[in-house]
Structure formats: C-alpha cells, structure tokens
N, C-alpha and C positions, 0 to 999 in steps of 0.2 A: 504494500500500500504506500501511499504518498503523503507528503506534507507540503504545505504551501507557505511561502513567506509573502505577505501582501502589504503593500504600502498604502497609506491613506491617500485618497485623491485630493483635489484642490481644496484650499482652506481660505477662510476669511482672514486676510492679513490686516492686523491692527497693531501699529507700533506702540500703542498705549496699553496693550494686553501682553502679559508674558507669553512667549511662544508656546510653551507646553499647554496653555489654556485656549489656544486658537481652536475653533471648531471648523467643521466642513462648510464650504461655500455652497450655494445652490447647485452649482455645476458639480462639485465634488459629491454632494449627497445624491444627485441624480445618477451619477456614474456608479456609486455604490449600490443604489437600488437596482440599476440595470444588471450589475453583476450578480445581485442576489436572485434575479430571475433565472440565472443559469442553472442547469442540471447539477453542476459540480457543487454549487453552494448548498443545495438541499442535501447533498451526501455528506457534508461535514459532520463529524461526531464531536469535535471539540473546536472551540474558537478561543484562542489565547490573545490577549491584547496588552500592549503597553499601557501605562497609566496616564498617557497624555490624551486630552479631550478629543482631538481629531482622530486618533486611533480607536478610542473607545466608541465614538459615533460610527465609524466604519464597521467595527467588529459587531456592534449591536444590530446593524442592518443585516449583516451576513448571518449572525446567530439566529435572528428571527426566522430567516428563510430555512435554516437547518433545524429549527425547533430545539435549540440548545441555549444555555446561558453563557455569557461571556466570563472568562476567567482572566482577571487582571494580574499581571506580573510586573512588579516595579523595576526589575533589572532590564526590561526591554525598551526603556526610553531612548530617545534620540541622543546622539552625542551632546554632552553638556556644553552649550555655547553661551551660558548666562553671563560670562565675563565680559562679553562685548555687547550683550543685548541685541536688539533688532538691528540688522544690517540691510540696507536697500539691496534689491536683487543683484545689481552688478557687483557691489562690494562683497555680497555673500558668496557669489560664484567664485570670485578670486580667493576668498578665504577658504572655501571648500576645496579648491584646487590645491592650496597650500597644505591643508589638513591631510589630504590623501597622499601628497608628495613627501611629507615629512611625518610618517606615522609615529615616530618615537619622540616627537617634540610637540609642544603646545603652541597653538596659534593664539597669542594674546590672552592666555588664561583658559582657553578651551580645554576640554578633556582630550587627551591624546588619542589618536586613532587606535593605537595598539591597545590602550586600556579599554576603549569602547568596544573593540573587537573581543577582548577577553570576557567582558561583561555580557555581551549578547550571546556569544558562543556558550558560556556557562549557563545562562538562563535557559536557552533552547535545549542544551544537553541534559540539564536537570529535569526538565519537563519530559523529554523523550525517554529518559531512563525509567520512568514509571508509567509510560504510555503504552497501551496495547497497540502494537504495530499493525494490527488488522484494521484499525480505525483511522479514517482520514482526519487530519488535523490542520488547522490554519493558525499561523502566527501573524497577527496584524500589528504593524509598526511603522517604521520610518525608513526613508531612503538611505540615509547615511549608514546606520547600523545594519540595515538590510544588505547593503553592498559589502560591508565588512564581514558579515556572516557568509555571504556568497563567496568572497575571496577565500575564506576558511574552507568552505565546502569543496571548492575547486582546488584546494591545496596550492594556492598561488599567493604571491606577495600582495600586500595592500596597494591597490592602485585605483584611480578613479575611472579608468576605462571600462570597469565592470559596473559602473553606476547605471541606474535606471534612466531610460529616455523620458523626455517630456515632463519631468518634475513631479510625478506622483501618480498613484492609482495603477500600479503595475504589480505583477506577481511573478515568482518563479516557483517551480515545482521540483521536489527532490524525493528520492526513494527513502522510506523509513528504514529499510533493511541495510543499505550501505551508504546513505547520505549523499548519493550522487545526483547531480542535477539532471532532470529529464526534460526541462524546458527552461529557456532563458527568459529574461524580463518580457512580459506580455501584458498589454492593457487588460485590466480586470474584466471589462465588459466584452472583450474579444476572445478570451481563453475558452477553448472547447472542452476542457476537462481531461480526465485521465483516459489514456488510450489503452 
C-alpha cells in the first residue's frame, strides 16, 4: 500500500497574521474540495496533519471525504522562519533558494534545512512505525519540509530542484513497504490515484 505527502494549496496571505495561522484562500479551498472528490481521497484510512491552520483546513476537507478524523502532529510544521517574519514573495524565493543551498546553516535565524529534515523524517517514521501498512495514509503539510522529506526518501542531498511546482497543492506518493516514490509532485486535483 501507499502513503501520500500532500501540501496545502493556496493561502490567504496576510502580513499582519503569523504565517502558521494563515488559512486557505478561496482558490486553495476549492482545489482541496476538488481533490476530495477523487476516488483516492475516499480510500484514505488515516489523515495526519501539521498543526498549522492551512494544513489542518486541507486535511479536514480530505478527512471528511474519507470518513476519518484528522490526527495533528506538531513535528510536521513548516521550517521555522519566524526570525524574519513575513517576506514578500520575491524576497522569500531568494531566501528559500539560500535555505536549500546551505542546509547546515541558518538563513537569518531560520531553522536549518538539515534540522527541519531530521524533524519531518522523524515525525513520519514514528507514525509509520505503528501504522498498518495495508492502510492508505496521507500526511498533509508544507512544501519546504515536504521537499526535505522527499530528498530523504530518494536518498539524495538536500536541494531545491526537488521542490514542488506552482507553490502548493501538490502531492507525491510512496510505497509503505520500502518508502520508494511511485509518483513525483502532482497537483492534488489531477492525481489519478494508486495504480
């Protein structure tokens, strides 16, 4: 059976609200609802979410389709960027490039990529160690740590070239038996499910 790592889709950007408290925008919510109509969403037996609002909102939409409740795991949050606060998109992209290019250093007080990777890998491994591998499971979180987890699953160095396209609302699928990827980043509303 398979596991999914799903990133929240588009959010309401508000510089006056802490980033972890941002919720889904109308576009993001519509995309999550469209994904929830997919056959794969109804087959999920567990939905695990980061404790950030945008991830919880995405997870709740998918969990409702599956008839399960959301399990919140605090170690799945996005890399901690609170040291700089909100950065306008062009500045954020430059900062993210630096974050991935220098995994063992901190960008202006951000959590180091290597530390964020250890945290997300540990959280996912802890959950899967007690999970029935016959049951489909989804982890709902964020692009940065999702990319760091993907680098780990692919046994390759931390690099941004494995990052999701389009800025959110994507997933990748991996085997629960051997943790190998069976599909790369795909928009959540376009994925056709397990083959």
